[in-house]
N, C-alpha and C positions, 0 to 999 in steps of 0.2 A: 501748448501755446507758450511762447517765451514771455517772461516777466518784462514789463516795460522798463526802459532805462530810467533810473532816478534822475531827477532834475539836478543839473550841476550846481555845486555850492558857489555862492557869490562871495568873492573876496575882493578887497580893494588894495591896490598898491599905495605907496606913500603919496603918489600924485593923484590919487582918487580914480585911476583907471582900473577897469574891472579885470580880475584874474579868474579864469575858469579852471577849476581843478579837474584833472583827468580822472576817468573811472579806473579804479584799481581792483575792485571786486566784481568779477564777471559771472559769478554764480547766478543762475536764472536766465542767462542769455542762451540763445540757440547754439547748437553744435557748430554751425557754419561761422557764427560770430566768435565763439570761443577759440576755434582753431586759428583764428587770425590774431586775437588780442591777448589771451591769457598769458601772464608772465612777462609781458613787455614792460619796460620802464623807460622813462624819458632820459635822454642824455643831459646831464646837469651842466655840461660845459657850453655846448653850442645848440642844444635843442634838436639834435639829429632824431629823426622819426624812428629809425630802426635801432633796436638795442645793439650797442657796439660789440665788436669782437674783442674780448678781453684776453690779451696775450700776456699773462703774468703767472709765474710759477707759485708765488706766494703773495701775502697780503699784510700790510702794515697794521700792527696792533695800536690801538689808541693810547694805551698805557700799560704799565706793568700788570695791573689788575685785569685789564681787558684780555691780555694774553692768557692769564691763568683761567679766566672765565671761559674762553674759547676751548681750552683743553679739558676743562672739567664738565663741559656740557651746559654751562650757564649762559652761553651765547650762541645764536644761530649764525653769526658772522663767519665767513670762511677762514680757514687756517692755511691751507695749501691746496693747490689745484689737483693733487691726487685724490682728495676727498670731494672737491666740488669747485665749480667755476661759475661766475655770474652769467656768462654766455650760455653754458650748459643748463643753468638753472631756469632759463626761459623755456627751453624745451621740456625740462622736467615738470615744471608747473603746468605747462600746456597739455602734456600727455596725461598727467594725473587727472586733470579736469575732464578731458575727453573720455577717459576710461571710467571715470567716477570713483577714483581712488583717493586715498588720503595723502600720499606722497609718492615720488618717483625718484629713482637713482639712474642717471645716464652712465653707460659704460662703453667700452671700446668696440664691442661687436655683439652680435646676437649670441654667439657661443659664450662670450663673457657674461652676458645677462643670465643665461641658463645656469652656468657654473656658479655665479654669485648667488642667485636665488636659492639653489639647492645646497651649496656649501654652507649657507647660513642656517639650514635646517638639519642637515645630517653630517655626521662625522664618522671617523673610522669605526667599523664594527656595526654601523647602522645600515639602513635599508631604504630604498625608494622603489615604488611601483609605478609603471608607466603603461599607457595604452600601447599596443604593439605597432600600430601604423603611425610612425612619426618620421620626420626628416632623417635621411640617412646619416648626415653629419652629426645629429644629436645622438643617434644610436651608437655611433663610433665614440663620441665623447663619453657617454655613459658606460660603454663596455670596455673602454681602454683607460682613460684618465681617472674616472671615478673608481673603477676597480683597483687601480694602482694606489688610490688614496684609502682603500679599505672600505669603500661604500658599495654595497651590492645592489643590483637592480634586477627586478623581475618584470615580465610583461604579461598583460592581459589581452587575449585575442578576442574573446567574446565579452564585450563591454556591457552587454545587456544582462549578463548572468551574475547574480549576487554570489553564487557559489564559486565562480571563477575568481572574483575579487577576494572572497574570504579565504580561498585556497592559498593565496600568495601574500596576503597582508599578515605581518608578524608583529609581535610586541615592539620590536625595534624599528618598524617602518615609520619614517618621519615625514614623508611627502608622497602625494600622488601627482603624476605629471601627465599632461595630454596636450593636444593641439586642437584649436577650434576647427580649422580646415587643414587636414593633414597634407603634407607635401611628400610625394607628387600626385597621389591618386584622388584627391578631393573627396576622400571617404569620411565625411563629417560624422562627429560623434554627438551623443545626447549629453550635453554639458550638465544639465540639471540632474540627470540620473547619476552621473559620476560624482557630482557634488554631494548627492545624498549618501553615496557610499562613503565618501570622505568624512562627512559629518557623523555618520554612524560609528565610525572608527576613531573619531577625534583627531583627524589628520588634515593638515592644510592641503588644498587643491591648488596646484600651480598650472596655469594654462598659457601656452604659447599662442598669442593672438596675431602673429606676424601677417599671415595671409589675409585674414578677415579685416584686421584693423578695427578700432572702435567705431568706425563709421558703419560697418556691417553688423557687428555684435559687440556687446560689452559684457564680458564673462562674469563680472561682479554681480550683474543683475540676475544671473542664473546660478549663483552659489559659489563661484570661484573665490579664492582668498588672495591669490597673488597672480599677476599677469606679467609675462615677459614678452619682449619683442626683439627681433632683429630689425632695428629701425633703419638699417641700411636699405631696406626694401621699400614698401609702399609709403611709409611715413616720411622718409627723406624723398623718395620717389624718382630720383634722377640718376641713380647709379654712380654718384660722384664721391661719396664718402661712406666709410664703414662706421657703424655705431650700433648700440643696443640699449635696452632699458629694462628696469625692474620696477613694477608698480605695486604698491601695497594697497590692498582693499580696505584694510583697517577694521575688518569684521571678525577675524578669527580670535577666539578667546584663548590666548596663550596660557593664562594662569589656570584656567579651568580644565584644560585638555588633560586627558589621562596619560598623554605622552609628555615627557619633560622637555622643555626648551629653556634650560637654565641660563643661557647667555642672554635671553630676553627678560626672564622673570627674576633673576638673581642679581644682586649687586656685583659689579665687576671690579670694584675698588672700595676699600674701607671708607665708610662715611659718605659714599656716593649712592644715591637711590638707583634702582634698576632702570634699564632703558624703558621698560613698560611703565614704570612710575613717572619717568621724566617726559616721555614722548607719547604715551597713550596709544591711540589708534595708528600712529605713524612709527611705532617702536620698531617694527620689523624692518621698514625701510632705513631707519637710522642705523640699525645693526648691520645691514648690508653695506651701508656707506662707511661706517666706522671700522668694522672688524673684518670685512671681506675685501671691499674695494681698496680701502686704505692699506691693508696688510699685503694683499697679493698684487695690487697695482694696476688693474685693468681700466685705468682712467681714460676718459674720452678727451681727445684733442678738442679744444674750443673751436677750432676751425670747422671740424666735423659737426660739433654742436650747433654752430651757426647754420650750416647747411641743413641740419635737421629741423630747427625751428622755422627756417624759411620754407622747407618742404611741407611741413604740417599745415601751413597757411592755405594750401590748395588741395588738401587731402580729399575732401568730399567731391570736389569737381573732378579730380582725376579718377577716383574710385567709380563714379558713375559711368565714365567712359570705358574704363577697364572692364567693368562687369557687363555693360551693354554689348561691347564687342565680344566678350567671352560667351555670353548666352547665344548670340547669333552664330558664332563660329561653332559652338558645340552642337547646335541643331543641324547646321550645314554639314559638319563632318559625319554625323550619324547617317546621312543620306548618301554618302560617297561609297562607291563599290570597292574601293581600295582599302577602306577602313574596316577593321574587325570590331573594335570596342572604343567607346568614348566614356571615360570615367569623369563625369561631371554630375554631381549630386542634384543639381538644379533641373536636370532633364527629367521629364515625366517617366521615362523608361528606367531610371535609376532605382535600384532597391532602397536607396537612402533618400528618396524624394520626399518622404513624409517628414524626416528630420530637417531636410533642406527647407521645406515650407514652414515648419514650426519656428525655426530660428532665423532664417534668412529670406523668407518669402521667395524661395527658389533662386536667390541671387548669391550663389556660393563662391564668390570671388572670381579670380582670373588666372588661377594656377590649376591646371588639371592635366590628365594624361589622355593620349590617344594611341591606340595600338593599330599599326598598319599591317597589312598582310605581307608575307614574305620574310618574316623573322628579321634577323640582323641585316640581311641584304636589303630588305624592304626599308628598314629604318635608315640605313646608310643612304639609299637612293633618295628617300624623302628629305632627309636632312641636307644633303648636298644639292638638292633641287631648289632649296629656299634662297631667296635673295633679300627680302625685307627683314625676315626673322634673323636675329643674330645667333650664331652657334656658340653658346657660352654657358657657363654656370652662373647662377644668380637668378633672382626673380624680382618682381615688383618694380621694374624700371618702366619709364615711359615707353621704352622700346620693347618690341616683342622678341622673345627668346625661345630657343629650342635646345633640348638636351636629351641624350640617351642615357638614362640612369644605370642600366645594366653594365655599361662599360665605363661609367664615371663615378657618380656618387655612391653606387651600390656595388662597385667592382670588387671590393674586399670582402663581401658577404658570401657565405656558403651558398651553393646552388639551392639547397632545400629551403634555406631562409628566404632567399629571393623569390622562390616559387610561392612560398606561403604568403609573402608580402604582395604578390601579384606583379612583381617586377620581371617582365618577360623580354624576350629578344626583340620583339617588334614594338615595344612600348616607348613612346617619346613623351617627355614633359614639355608642356607649352606654358609660357607665361605671356599672357596677352597684353599688349601695350595699348597706347592711346592713338595709334595711327588710324587713318581712314579705314573703315571696315572693308570697303570694296578692294582696296589695295591689299589688305591682309588675305582676303578670300582668294584673290588672284594669285598671290604668292603661294598659298597652301595648295591651290589647284596645280600649280607648276610642280610642287613637290610630289603630289599624288600622281601626276602624269609620269614622273620618273619611276614611281612604284609600279604603275601599270605596265611599264616597259620591261620589267623583270619577271612579272607573274606569268 
């Protein structure tokens, strides 16, 4: 139950009229209220209700000493929009609140969020371990760009096996990575179990929560240390702007870990305390901001930051419709004769249904796979038979979308890897939007009729 709002403080103007101070601390309020209000600030010029779009590359220092203070960490005021922007700060504070984290850093895309999160933990000669079933673009990022930077990656296929984890974790392993609801097959993982592995080895767990969003699950509550998002997707919600975010859980004990994280625990400049000493439970987020985002430059456009915090305001409402539609469609697809497999963990027939119930009450998001009969030709007939669904890459839009992973996101993978990942010729990824359910079912029926015509 939400904590009742405190009574407004009563102040008086010089003419004795009452001034009611706005709420600035939204802790204790419900999710639905915080998604609307956290991070907002009143326009000091004209009283505009919506936080303004701040289009400024830099910020004026109050004085000589203020400039020095901002550069040595003695002030939280902005220096340059490469590190932060007041518009983006609204979205950062809002998402940190919804995830239950200590701080958030907004960046230019979901790939930038994963890169920033992991580059802050591992460097050349070090190592990352990931669950095997993750978004194809992330596999490419880890296997191409991270490898070029000298960071090696190993994958765990059996996430329930301690032996499988122990076989790949090394002394130089600096992070474990996973997704709450993997893209595209909805093959959910036991987050708390993976967190226990990470704790046993003294390694931070980084979780991509893009598809679930904090509305469906908050990974920090299950032992995660860092959460990343492609906020382009459900958080923004309308497919209009690209953005990403890194959220610090503030719970990992960087100083006590058996693995060294010197950029957090050691002083980076003579006479200056370490980031951990200065920022405490938000030290990791500050390092991401100062030493990764600032140096490499994946800064978020404030226009896209504005779209992001506007989108978050309706997150819970949209997610309810996304998931309601998805559950109904997944059940309906299972009954259709042209369908071979429906990969939706929330279905009672799914081998992952127990995990889906444990973490999501069976509501495992709105991105999942359906395999139609007829292989590639069946997939082509189905895709080309759709009229409401958009044929495009991307997920988490208000609009429903369809994609054939084998010839798009996974086209560069070896056939044996795709086979092991379950990416087959007849498999389609669906991202279910918020359109009327009957219209979506009618459209899907039209696609399946085209499949029936070639069988």
